[in-house]
C-alpha positions in Angstrom: 5.9 -17.7 -15.7 2.1 -17.7 -16.1 1.0 -18.1 -19.8 -2.6 -19.3 -19.6 -5.2 -17.3 -21.5 -8.4 -16.9 -19.5 -11.4 -14.6 -19.2 -10.3 -11.3 -17.7 -12.3 -9.5 -15.0 -10.3 -7.2 -12.7 -13.5 -6.2 -10.9 -14.2 -9.8 -9.7 -12.6 -10.0 -6.3 -12.6 -13.8 -6.4 -10.0 -13.6 -9.1 -7.6 -12.2 -6.5 -7.7 -15.0 -4.0 -5.3 -17.6 -5.3 -2.1 -15.6 -5.9 -2.0 -16.8 -9.5 -5.0 -15.5 -11.4 -4.2 -11.8 -11.2 -0.8 -12.3 -12.8 -2.4 -14.4 -15.6 -4.9 -11.6 -16.3 -2.2 -8.9 -16.3 -0.1 -10.9 -18.7 -3.0 -11.4 -21.0 -3.9 -7.8 -21.0 -0.3 -6.5 -21.6 -0.1 -8.9 -24.6 -3.5 -8.3 -26.2 -5.3 -5.3 -24.7 -3.1 -3.0 -22.6 -5.8 -0.3 -22.4 -8.7 -2.5 -21.6 -12.4 -1.6 -20.9 -13.5 -3.6 -17.8 -17.2 -3.6 -16.9 -18.4 -3.7 -13.3 -21.3 -5.8 -12.1 -21.8 -4.1 -8.7 -23.4 -1.0 -10.1 -20.2 0.7 -11.1 -19.8 2.3 -14.5 -16.8 0.3 -15.6 -13.2 1.4 -16.0 -10.2 1.5 -18.3 -7.5 -0.9 -17.0 -3.9 0.1 -17.8 -1.4 -2.7 -17.5 1.8 -1.5 -19.3 4.5 0.2 -17.4 4.8 3.2 -19.8 1.1 3.9 -19.8 0.9 3.7 -16.0 3.8 6.1 -15.6 2.4 8.6 -18.2 -1.0 8.7 -16.6 0.3 8.9 -13.1 2.3 12.0 -14.0 -0.5 13.8 -15.8 -2.7 15.0 -13.1 -4.2 17.7 -15.4 -5.7 15.0 -17.7 -6.1 12.2 -15.2 -7.2 13.6 -11.8 -7.2 12.1 -8.4 -9.9 14.5 -7.1 -12.7 12.2 -8.1 -11.3 9.4 -5.9 -8.6 6.9 -6.2 -10.4 3.6 -5.7 -13.1 2.1 -7.8 -16.0 3.3 -5.7 -18.0 6.1 -7.3 -18.8 9.0 -5.1 -20.9 12.1 -5.7 -19.5 15.6 -5.2 -20.9 15.9 -1.7 -19.3 12.6 -0.6 -16.0 13.6 -2.3 -15.9 16.8 -0.3 -16.5 15.0 3.0 -14.1 12.2 2.4 -11.3 14.0 0.6 -7.8 13.3 1.9 -4.4 14.3 0.5 -4.7 11.3 -1.9 -7.8 12.8 -3.5 -6.3 16.2 -4.0 -4.3 17.6 -6.9 -2.3 20.7 -7.7 -1.2 23.4 -5.2 -3.4 22.2 -2.4 -2.0 18.7 -2.7 1.5 20.0 -2.5 0.7 22.1 0.5 -0.8 19.2 2.4 2.1 17.0 1.4 4.7 19.5 2.6 3.1 19.6 6.1 4.9 16.3 6.9 7.3 15.9 4.0 10.4 16.7 6.1 9.5 14.0 8.6 9.7 11.4 5.8 12.9 12.4 4.0 15.7 9.8 3.9 17.7 11.9 6.3 14.8 12.2 8.8 13.9 8.5 8.7 17.5 7.5 9.1 17.2 8.8 12.7 14.9 5.9 13.4 17.5 3.3 12.4 18.7 2.5 16.0 15.1 2.3 17.2 14.2 0.0 14.3 17.1 -2.3 15.0 16.0 -2.7 18.6 12.4 -3.1 17.6 13.3 -5.7 15.0 15.3 -7.7 17.5 12.5 -7.7 20.0 9.9 -8.7 17.4 12.1 -11.5 16.1 13.1 -12.7 19.6 9.5 -13.2 20.4 8.4 -14.8 17.1 11.3 -17.1 16.3 11.3 -18.6 19.8 7.9 -20.2 18.9 9.4 -22.3 16.1 6.1 -22.4 14.2 4.0 -19.2 13.9 2.0 -16.9 11.7 4.5 -14.6 10.1 1.9 -12.0 9.4 0.7 -11.7 13.0 4.0 -12.1 14.7 6.4 -10.2 12.4 5.1 -8.2 9.5 2.0 -6.8 11.1 3.7 -6.1 14.5 6.8 -4.3 13.1 5.6 -1.4 11.0 2.7 -0.5 13.3 5.2 0.0 16.2 7.2 2.4 14.0 4.0 4.4 13.2 3.1 4.5 16.9 6.4 6.1 17.7 6.0 8.7 14.9 2.5 9.5 16.2 3.7 9.3 19.8 1.0 7.0 21.0 1.2 4.3 23.6 2.6 0.9 22.7 -0.6 -0.6 24.1 -2.6 1.1 21.3 -0.9 -0.7 18.5 -3.4 -3.6 18.4 -6.1 -1.1 17.9 -4.2 0.6 15.1 -3.8 -2.8 13.3 -7.4 -3.6 13.8 -8.6 -0.3 12.3 -6.3 -0.7 9.3 -7.7 -4.2 8.6 -11.3 -3.2 9.0 -10.9 -0.1 6.8 -8.7 -1.2 3.9 -10.0 -4.7 3.7 -13.6 -3.4 3.3 -14.4 -6.2 0.8 -13.2 -9.1 3.0 -15.8 -10.6 5.2 -13.1 -11.6 7.7 -12.2 -8.0 8.4 -15.0 -5.6 7.3 -17.7 -4.5 9.7 -19.8 -3.8 6.6 -18.9 -5.1 3.2 -18.4 -2.3 0.6 -21.2 -3.1 -1.8 -23.8 -4.3 0.7 -27.0 -2.5 1.2 -26.0 -1.8 4.8 -22.9 0.2 3.6 -25.2 3.0 2.3 -25.6 4.3 5.9 -21.8 4.8 5.9 -21.4 6.2 2.5 -19.9 9.5 3.8 -17.1 7.6 5.6 -13.7 6.7 4.1 -14.0 3.2 2.5 -17.6 3.2 3.9 -16.2 1.7 7.0 -17.7 2.5 10.5 -14.2 1.9 11.9 -13.3 5.3 10.4 -15.4 6.9 13.2 -13.3 5.2 15.8 -10.1 6.5 14.1 -11.5 10.0 13.9 -12.4 10.0 17.6 -9.0 8.7 18.6 -7.2 11.3 16.4 -9.3 14.2 17.7 -8.5 13.3 21.3 -4.8 13.3 20.5 -5.0 16.5 18.4 -6.8 18.4 21.2 -4.1 17.5 23.7 -1.3 18.6 21.5 -2.7 21.7 19.9 -0.6 24.7 21.0 2.3 22.6 22.2 5.8 22.2 20.8 5.8 18.4 20.1 7.7 17.0 17.2 5.4 14.0 16.5 3.3 13.8 13.4 0.0 14.8 15.2 1.6 17.9 16.7 2.9 18.9 13.3 -0.6 18.6 11.8 -2.4 20.6 14.5 0.2 23.3 14.9 1.1 24.2 11.3 -0.8 25.9 8.6 -0.3 24.5 5.1 1.9 26.6 2.7 -1.1 27.7 0.7 -2.4 29.6 3.7 -5.6 27.5 4.1 -5.7 26.0 7.6 -6.6 22.3 8.0 -10.3 22.1 8.8 -11.5 19.5 11.4 -12.5 17.3 8.5 -9.1 17.7 6.8 -7.4 16.7 10.1 -9.7 13.6 10.4 -8.9 12.4 6.9 -5.2 13.2 7.1 -4.9 11.3 10.4 -6.8 8.3 9.1 -4.5 8.2 6.0 -1.5 8.1 8.3 -2.9 5.2 10.3 -3.9 3.1 7.3 -1.3 3.9 4.6 1.7 3.9 6.9 1.0 0.4 8.2 -0.9 -1.7 5.7 1.4 -1.5 2.7 4.7 -2.1 4.5 3.3 -5.2 6.3 2.2 -6.8 3.1 5.5 -5.9 1.4 7.4 -7.7 4.2 5.2 -10.7 4.0 5.5 -11.1 0.2 9.2 -10.6 0.4 9.5 -13.4 2.9 7.4 -15.6 0.7 9.7 -14.8 -2.2 12.7 -15.8 -0.2 11.0 -19.0 0.9 10.2 -19.8 -2.7 13.7 -19.0 -4.0 16.1 -20.4 -1.4 19.1 -19.9 -3.6 18.4 -16.2 -3.7 17.9 -16.2 0.1 21.2 -17.9 0.6 22.9 -15.4 -1.9 21.6 -12.5 0.2 22.4 -14.1 3.5 26.0 -14.6 2.3 26.3 -11.0 1.1 24.2 -8.5 3.1 25.8 -5.7 1.1 23.2 -6.7 -1.6 20.4 -5.6 0.7 19.7 -2.2 -0.8 19.4 -3.8 -4.3 17.4 -6.7 -2.8 14.9 -4.2 -1.2 14.1 -2.8 -4.6 13.4 -6.3 -5.9 11.3 -7.0 -2.8 9.2 -3.9 -3.6 8.8 -4.8 -7.3 7.9 -8.4 -6.5 5.5 -7.6 -3.7 3.6 -4.7 -5.3 1.4 -4.4 -2.2 -1.1 -2.0 -3.8 -2.9 -3.5 -6.8 -4.3 -0.2 -8.2 -5.0 3.4 -7.9 -7.7 5.0 -9.9 -7.6 8.3 -11.8 -10.5 10.0 -13.7 -10.2 11.6 -17.1 -10.9 15.3 -17.1 -11.3 15.5 -20.9 -11.7 13.3 -23.9 -8.3 11.8 -24.7 -6.8 8.9 -26.8 -4.6 6.4 -25.0 -3.2 3.2 -26.6 -5.5 3.6 -29.5 -8.6 3.8 -27.3 -10.9 6.8 -26.9 -11.2 7.7 -23.3 -14.1 10.0 -22.4 -14.2 12.8 -19.9 -15.3 11.3 -16.6 -14.2 7.8 -17.4 -12.4 5.9 -14.6 -8.8 5.0 -15.6 -7.2 2.4 -13.3 -3.4 2.0 -12.9 -2.5 -1.7 -12.1 1.0 -1.3 -10.6 1.8 -5.0 -10.2 1.3 -5.5 -13.9 3.6 -2.6 -14.7 6.2 -4.3 -12.4 6.1 -7.5 -14.5 6.2 -5.7 -17.9 8.5 -7.6 -20.2 9.4 -4.4 -22.1 11.0 -3.0 -18.9 12.1 -6.0 -16.8 14.2 -8.8 -18.3 12.6 -12.1 -17.3 10.1 -10.4 -15.0 9.0 -13.6 -13.3 12.6 -14.2 -12.1 13.2 -13.1 -8.5 16.7 -11.6 -8.5 18.0 -9.9 -5.3 20.8 -8.3 -7.5 18.5 -7.1 -10.2 19.7 -3.9 -11.9 18.3 -1.8 -13.3 15.0 -2.1 -11.4 12.6 0.6 -12.6 9.7 -0.5 -10.5 6.6 1.6 -9.9 5.6 0.4 -6.5 5.7 3.9 -5.1 4.7 5.6 -8.3 7.3 7.1 -10.6 7.7 10.8 -11.2 4.1 11.3 -10.0 2.9 14.2 -7.8 1.5 11.4 -5.6 4.8 9.5 -5.3 4.6 7.7 -2.0 5.5 10.1 0.9 6.6 7.2 3.1 8.9 5.5 0.5 12.2 6.1 2.4 10.7 4.8 5.7 9.3 1.7 4.0 12.7 1.0 2.4 14.4 1.4 5.7 12.0 -0.8 7.5 12.2 -3.6 5.0 16.0 -3.4 4.8 16.5 -3.6 8.6 14.0 -6.4 8.9 15.8 -8.7 6.5 19.3 -7.6 7.6 18.3 -8.8 11.1 16.2 -11.8 10.1 18.3 -13.6 7.6 21.4 -14.2 9.7 19.2 -15.8 12.4 17.7 -18.4 10.1 19.1 -21.8 9.0 15.8 -22.6 7.4 12.3 -21.2 7.0 9.4 -22.9 5.2 5.7 -22.7 4.9 3.8 -24.6 7.6 0.3 -24.2 6.2 -2.0 -22.5 3.8 -1.5 -18.8 2.9 -4.7 -16.8 3.2 -5.1 -13.7 1.2 -7.1 -10.6 1.7 -10.2 -10.6 -0.6 -9.4 -7.3 -2.4 -8.3 -5.9 -5.7 -7.1 -2.8 -4.0 -4.5 -4.1 -1.5 -2.4 -7.1 -2.4 -2.6 -8.4 1.1 -1.9 -11.6 3.1 -3.9 -12.4 6.2 -2.0 -15.5 7.4 1.3 -17.1 6.4 2.2 -19.9 8.8 5.9 -20.7 8.8 8.3 -23.0 10.6 11.8 -21.9 11.3 15.1 -23.5 12.2 17.5 -21.1 13.8 21.1 -20.6 12.7 
């Protein structure tokens, strides 16, 4: 368990590159300053960092006091930008619920269970191709390839387009990583893209692609996600504008792929690092539903979401002002000693497991949580019995980001059972 005390700066992206420093910072803040004011050196106004499970849950549930409408990442946007870039994530109240309900039925546990047979076949094909290589990049060959093919099926787009979907997700979400971003977020060049999601020019490509699909399916009777969006009116009676559709489609492309791929990668790394737990799970696959919850706690693929205070309020003895940024650090909540016994112990049979990876009791509770759980469960139910051994074959490379807890490369060598 990390115990070092060190200077804390959650805005410094270099602190998120080694896989150790973030946990040390989170531990220090939970111990000494759980509602911590963190300055920003890139022109941002600074933010309150929440690192305790209870505070994160309380703020995430209280949309009246801590709104998402002023944006959910650290970038500060003006009212005009907010209106142009607003997606379901940046909407609260009745409109948020109306947008959510457009596709909510497609993501219920019952609905996603209908993909199980498809997922088994997809997993088998993915693993057949990857494991035959002996040594390969687990991210590229397994964890990136798998969820994007599920999303492609739900969107009813050609399999040949999956590489484009992966590329768009990388370029948009990893907008602070020079290996991925067309334009780095805080660069002068990014100003010309200030009205685009994540200031990424790749958003324009996603918009164009989505509009073409939407135009072909409008007025039809398709059951795919795009058909549902273009042929339904939200329950509040306010139709989706063209801009609403653009932002909703982009959210599906990015959110539905990026987080699950990183969760799968981190879960595999945890099993490599804890071979006794891997063997325990391999010997008793009935543990898998419980193990999936531990995978999700351990992986915590999203570092943070931001809220903004709508009024002056006291939290943890600190005076938060109207308009202050309040940032929820979910991985820290998932290692909170007050909630998780021995939180740095990876335990595939951990119960209870009150993780907050998807949010907890929040209006913004992850819409795709049941699908993510199913994808992760089937992946490891199929993968573990095939392996006699798996170990790292090179350096792990992480995404330069304090938003997504991402892995770019994880070379592995496998021995088949």
